[in-house]
One Martini backbone bead per residue (centre of mass of N, CA, C, O) as a GRO file, in nm:
protein
  105
    1MET     BB    1 -21.333  16.348  -5.353
    2ILE     BB    2 -21.208  16.673  -5.296
    3SER     BB    3 -21.193  16.992  -5.289
    4ILE     BB    4 -21.013  17.266  -5.208
    5ASP     BB    5 -21.260  17.412  -5.090
    6ASP     BB    6 -21.316  17.192  -4.878
    7PHE     BB    7 -21.039  17.172  -4.737
    8VAL     BB    8 -21.020  17.479  -4.634
    9LYS     BB    9 -21.248  17.431  -4.409
   10VAL     BB   10 -21.034  17.293  -4.248
   11GLU     BB   11 -20.942  17.328  -3.908
   12MET     BB   12 -20.599  17.342  -3.803
   13ARG     BB   13 -20.445  17.308  -3.475
   14VAL     BB   14 -20.252  17.395  -3.210
   15GLY     BB   15 -20.239  17.196  -2.906
   16LEU     BB   16 -20.251  17.202  -2.546
   17VAL     BB   17 -20.236  16.970  -2.297
   18THR     BB   18 -20.360  17.043  -1.960
   19GLU     BB   19 -20.564  16.792  -1.950
   20ALA     BB   20 -20.593  16.434  -1.838
   21VAL     BB   21 -20.865  16.190  -1.839
   22ASN     BB   22 -21.053  15.949  -1.752
   23LYS     BB   23 -21.362  15.844  -1.840
   24GLU     BB   24 -21.619  15.800  -1.663
   25GLY     BB   25 -21.765  15.488  -1.772
   26SER     BB   26 -21.511  15.431  -1.959
   27GLU     BB   27 -21.280  15.222  -2.157
   28LYS     BB   28 -21.179  15.447  -2.394
   29LEU     BB   29 -21.189  15.734  -2.279
   30ILE     BB   30 -21.026  16.055  -2.316
   31LYS     BB   31 -21.000  16.361  -2.146
   32LEU     BB   32 -20.933  16.671  -2.302
   33THR     BB   33 -20.759  16.966  -2.227
   34VAL     BB   34 -20.736  17.237  -2.468
   35SER     BB   35 -20.505  17.470  -2.575
   36PHE     BB   36 -20.531  17.771  -2.815
   37GLY     BB   37 -20.479  18.016  -2.613
   38GLU     BB   38 -20.771  18.189  -2.608
   39GLU     BB   39 -20.867  17.880  -2.576
   40SER     BB   40 -21.065  17.609  -2.447
   41ARG     BB   41 -21.109  17.246  -2.483
   42ILE     BB   42 -21.304  16.959  -2.522
   43ILE     BB   43 -21.145  16.636  -2.597
   44PHE     BB   44 -21.203  16.324  -2.728
   45THR     BB   45 -21.044  15.993  -2.692
   46GLY     BB   46 -21.056  15.638  -2.814
   47VAL     BB   47 -20.746  15.487  -2.680
   48ARG     BB   48 -20.720  15.282  -2.439
   49GLY     BB   49 -20.715  15.006  -2.609
   50PHE     BB   50 -20.401  15.093  -2.706
   51GLY     BB   51 -20.252  15.203  -2.419
   52TYR     BB   52 -20.345  15.473  -2.348
   53THR     BB   53 -20.282  15.756  -2.144
   54PRO     BB   54 -20.306  16.056  -2.000
   55GLU     BB   55 -19.992  16.102  -1.970
   56TYR     BB   56 -19.920  16.109  -2.273
   57PHE     BB   57 -20.070  16.404  -2.324
   58LEU     BB   58 -19.954  16.568  -2.110
   59ASN     BB   59 -19.798  16.861  -2.201
   60LYS     BB   60 -19.875  16.839  -2.510
   61LYS     BB   61 -19.843  16.876  -2.864
   62PHE     BB   62 -20.106  16.894  -3.114
   63LEU     BB   63 -20.321  16.811  -3.367
   64PHE     BB   64 -20.635  16.981  -3.459
   65VAL     BB   65 -20.972  16.977  -3.510
   66THR     BB   66 -21.190  17.285  -3.470
   67ASN     BB   67 -21.463  17.272  -3.693
   68LEU     BB   68 -21.642  17.075  -3.570
   69GLU     BB   69 -21.901  16.935  -3.474
   70TYR     BB   70 -22.031  16.866  -3.200
   71ARG     BB   71 -21.996  16.568  -2.984
   72LYS     BB   72 -22.150  16.328  -2.817
   73MET     BB   73 -21.995  16.198  -2.505
   74MET     BB   74 -22.209  16.085  -2.340
   75ASP     BB   75 -22.237  16.373  -2.116
   76GLU     BB   76 -22.059  16.515  -2.343
   77GLU     BB   77 -21.860  16.736  -2.539
   78SER     BB   78 -21.689  16.731  -2.835
   79GLN     BB   79 -21.461  17.007  -2.967
   80GLY     BB   80 -21.306  16.788  -3.152
   81MET     BB   81 -20.989  16.660  -3.310
   82ILE     BB   82 -20.743  16.439  -3.305
   83LEU     BB   83 -20.459  16.362  -3.475
   84ALA     BB   84 -20.403  16.058  -3.670
   85VAL     BB   85 -20.213  15.764  -3.753
   86GLY     BB   86 -20.324  15.466  -3.872
   87GLU     BB   87 -20.475  15.146  -3.865
   88ASP     BB   88 -20.413  15.059  -3.590
   89LYS     BB   89 -20.226  15.215  -3.402
   90PRO     BB   90 -20.234  15.522  -3.310
   91ILE     BB   91 -20.058  15.817  -3.424
   92PHE     BB   92 -19.965  16.113  -3.307
   93VAL     BB   93 -19.946  16.452  -3.395
   94SER     BB   94 -19.687  16.635  -3.346
   95ALA     BB   95 -19.623  16.997  -3.204
   96GLU     BB   96 -19.374  17.089  -3.022
   97ASN     BB   97 -19.241  17.328  -3.230
   98LEU     BB   98 -19.517  17.478  -3.201
   99PRO     BB   99 -19.748  17.714  -3.171
  100VAL     BB  100 -20.003  17.789  -2.995
  101GLY     BB  101 -20.278  17.812  -3.229
  102ALA     BB  102 -20.173  17.733  -3.483
  103LYS     BB  103 -20.225  17.719  -3.826
  104VAL     BB  104 -20.293  17.516  -4.077
  105ARG     BB  105 -20.195  17.562  -4.443
   0.00000   0.00000   0.00000
């Protein structure tokens, strides 16, 4: 269990995937370039093994955690995390009707 004070530290925002490519040298990773309005970030997701392709993400809006410490993924840094649900194949949280950059409250 975490306190509400811990939970409010997690920053979740709507991001638009403006570019998506398979990460060269990896069988799992897809590299997403995500716009949050005033800034863009690189965020990796390891879901190719579930049948996801870069085209699935391109030009779509999803929810992302944006204040995680950056994590090294092969030779680059992932600057956030895309939100998904499910124990088996992840299902990504769509944000199609929400404004880019909006914060989840």
